[in-house]
C-alpha positions in Angstrom: 53.0 187.0 68.8 51.4 186.3 72.2 54.4 184.4 73.6 53.6 184.8 77.3 50.4 182.9 76.8 52.4 179.9 75.7 54.9 180.0 78.6 53.6 177.7 81.4 56.6 177.8 83.8 60.3 178.0 83.8 61.9 174.6 84.6 65.5 173.4 85.1 67.3 171.7 82.2 67.3 167.9 82.3 70.2 165.9 81.1 69.3 166.2 77.5 78.5 168.3 71.6 94.8 176.1 62.1 97.1 176.1 65.0 100.8 177.1 64.9 103.1 175.2 67.2 106.1 176.9 68.8 107.0 173.6 70.5 105.3 170.5 71.6 102.8 171.8 74.1 102.9 175.6 73.3 100.3 176.8 70.8 99.4 180.1 69.2 95.9 181.5 69.1 94.1 180.1 65.9 93.5 182.5 63.1 89.7 182.0 63.3 88.8 182.2 67.0 85.2 181.0 66.2 86.5 177.6 65.3 88.6 175.7 67.9 87.6 172.1 67.7 88.5 168.9 69.6 88.1 165.2 69.5 88.3 162.7 72.4 89.8 159.2 72.4 88.5 157.1 75.3 90.9 154.2 75.7 90.2 151.0 77.5 88.9 147.4 77.1 86.8 148.0 80.3 84.8 150.6 78.5 84.3 148.5 75.4 83.3 145.4 77.4 80.7 147.3 79.4 82.4 146.5 82.7 83.1 150.2 83.3 80.9 153.1 82.4 82.6 156.1 80.9 82.3 159.0 83.3 84.6 161.5 81.6 83.0 162.4 78.2 80.2 164.5 79.5 82.6 166.4 81.9 85.1 167.0 79.1 82.4 168.1 76.6 80.9 170.6 79.1 84.2 172.1 80.1 85.5 172.4 76.6 82.3 174.1 75.5 82.5 176.6 78.3 86.0 177.4 77.2 85.1 177.9 73.6 86.4 174.6 72.3 83.8 172.5 70.4 84.0 168.7 70.9 83.2 167.3 67.5 84.0 163.6 67.8 84.5 160.8 70.4 86.0 157.5 69.7 86.4 154.5 72.1 89.4 152.2 71.3 90.9 149.1 72.9 94.2 148.9 74.7 96.0 148.2 71.5 99.0 150.4 70.6 98.4 150.4 66.8 94.7 151.2 67.2 95.4 154.0 69.6 98.1 155.4 67.3 95.9 155.2 64.3 93.0 157.0 66.0 95.3 159.8 67.3 97.0 160.3 64.0 93.7 160.5 62.1 92.1 162.9 64.6 95.0 165.2 65.2 95.0 166.1 61.5 91.3 167.0 61.6 90.8 168.9 64.8 92.6 171.7 66.7 93.1 169.3 69.7 92.8 165.7 70.6 92.3 164.6 74.2 92.8 161.0 75.3 91.7 159.4 78.6 93.0 156.1 80.0 95.9 153.8 79.6 98.7 155.7 81.4 98.7 153.7 84.6 101.4 151.2 85.8 100.1 147.9 84.5 101.1 145.9 81.4 97.9 146.9 79.5 98.5 150.6 80.0 99.9 151.2 76.5 98.7 154.7 75.7 102.1 156.3 76.1 103.8 153.8 73.8 101.1 154.4 71.3 101.6 158.2 71.4 105.3 157.7 70.9 104.5 155.5 67.9 102.0 158.1 66.5 104.6 160.9 66.7 107.6 158.7 65.8 109.5 159.7 69.0 111.1 157.7 71.8 109.5 157.1 75.2 111.6 157.2 78.4 111.4 157.9 82.1 111.2 161.7 82.5 113.2 163.2 85.4 110.6 165.9 86.0 107.8 163.3 86.2 109.8 161.3 88.7 110.3 164.4 90.9 106.6 165.0 90.9 105.9 161.4 91.9 108.4 161.7 94.8 105.8 164.0 96.4 103.5 161.0 96.6 105.9 158.1 97.1 108.8 157.3 99.3 112.0 156.4 97.3 111.6 152.7 98.1 108.0 152.8 96.8 109.0 154.1 93.4 109.2 150.6 92.0 109.8 149.9 88.3 106.1 149.2 88.0 105.2 152.7 89.4 107.9 154.3 87.3 106.0 153.2 84.2 103.8 156.2 85.0 106.8 158.5 84.6 107.5 157.4 81.0 106.9 160.3 78.7 107.3 160.7 74.9 110.3 162.9 73.9 109.3 166.5 73.5 106.1 166.4 75.5 105.2 169.0 78.2 103.9 167.6 81.5 100.4 168.1 82.8 100.7 168.1 86.5 98.4 166.1 88.7 97.8 167.3 92.3 95.8 164.1 93.2 98.2 161.2 92.6 101.2 163.1 91.2 101.7 160.9 88.1 101.5 163.4 85.3 99.7 163.5 82.0 101.3 165.3 79.1 100.7 167.4 75.9 102.6 166.7 72.7 101.8 169.2 69.9 98.0 169.2 69.8 97.4 166.0 71.7 96.6 166.0 75.4 97.0 162.7 77.2 95.1 162.3 80.5 94.3 159.7 83.1 91.1 157.7 82.9 90.2 158.0 86.6 87.6 160.8 86.7 89.0 162.7 89.7 92.5 162.6 88.2 91.4 163.5 84.7 89.5 166.5 86.0 92.5 168.1 87.7 94.6 167.4 84.6 92.0 169.1 82.4 91.8 172.1 84.7 95.6 172.3 84.6 95.9 172.2 80.8 93.0 174.3 79.7 94.8 177.7 80.4 97.5 176.6 77.8 95.0 176.1 75.0 93.8 178.4 72.3 90.1 179.1 72.6 87.3 180.3 70.4 84.0 182.0 71.2 82.0 180.0 73.8 79.0 178.2 72.5 75.8 179.7 73.9 72.7 177.5 74.3 68.9 178.2 74.6 66.3 175.6 75.2 62.6 175.3 74.9 60.4 172.5 76.2 57.5 171.7 73.8 54.6 169.5 75.1 54.3 167.7 71.8 56.0 164.6 70.3 59.0 165.0 68.0 57.0 164.0 65.0 54.9 167.2 65.4 57.9 169.5 65.4 60.3 167.7 63.0 59.1 169.4 59.8 59.0 173.0 61.0 62.3 172.5 62.8 64.0 171.2 59.6 62.7 174.3 57.8 64.0 176.6 60.6 67.4 174.9 60.5 67.6 175.6 56.8 67.0 179.3 57.5 69.5 179.4 60.3 72.3 177.1 59.1 74.8 178.8 61.5 72.7 177.8 64.6 72.9 174.2 65.8 69.4 172.8 66.5 68.8 169.6 68.4 65.6 167.8 69.3 65.4 165.5 72.4 62.3 163.6 73.1 61.0 162.8 76.6 58.1 161.0 78.3 56.5 162.5 81.4 53.3 161.2 83.0 52.8 159.0 79.9 52.8 162.1 77.6 55.4 162.7 74.9 57.3 166.0 74.7 60.4 167.4 73.1 63.2 169.6 74.3 64.5 171.9 71.5 68.1 173.1 72.1 69.6 175.8 70.0 73.4 176.5 70.1 75.5 179.2 68.5 78.6 181.4 69.2 76.6 184.4 67.9 74.2 185.7 70.5 72.2 187.8 68.0 71.7 184.9 65.6 70.8 182.6 68.4 68.2 185.0 69.7 66.7 185.4 66.2 66.4 181.7 65.7 64.7 181.2 69.1 62.3 184.1 68.3 61.5 182.4 65.0 60.9 179.1 66.9 58.4 180.9 69.2 56.6 182.2 66.1 56.1 178.6 65.0 55.0 177.5 68.4 52.4 180.3 68.5 51.2 179.6 65.0 50.7 175.9 65.7 49.0 176.5 69.1 51.6 174.4 71.0 52.2 174.6 74.7 55.8 175.3 75.4 58.1 176.8 78.1 61.5 178.5 78.2 64.1 176.3 79.9 66.7 177.8 82.2 70.2 176.3 82.2 71.0 174.6 85.5 
């Protein structure tokens, strides 16, 4: 295979996815460290109405992937207690972890905490530790009943501290509840990640092919059948009025990933396609 003749240049990637509980919030390493999975529930009418663009999903997906936790599903639900509780209960049975964003602020439509209490069948009350954390941000006279709504925590949950605005998130069993404001969510995610069980990080390799998806679809499907343990994604693009395709392969097994990519280069060579290795940016 004359691979080097096919490589034009290296380019940066474009923007092209059984736990044992000791207590609510403390978790043992899973028996199969290759398979730690997660779902994300994005909560908020503002997302569903299109008034606000979700800025958290991509950040969470990337950070979980780097940590060896595979994000498998994302749901967007309204600020309705029953709908949030239903989504959380369905997903926490299916995945190692469920993350939620949004709905833990001080206003009347911030109902996530009540929904989590409903999902787990536990009471929700003002948490003394949460209040102490908020005292670092607010004077006593500023801790109004409205602001203290952010100190309401389901019974048995472990706090996730927030160095930005001090109102905490929390973790109850395998459910991690975080703020919707991106800057606050990010510090909460950084704070909680060390507590979580992790699998093997998912490695990725990408190849840019200067051909439309229709020309690579059939051989890619055959290659996927040969390497069922390697995720293969195809992402079309248009540049200078020409169609092309990014092929992204992912696996926790470096050897199998390398073998699949080598097989892809064989196909590229056989078909006389122009392609280039893509470096992660």
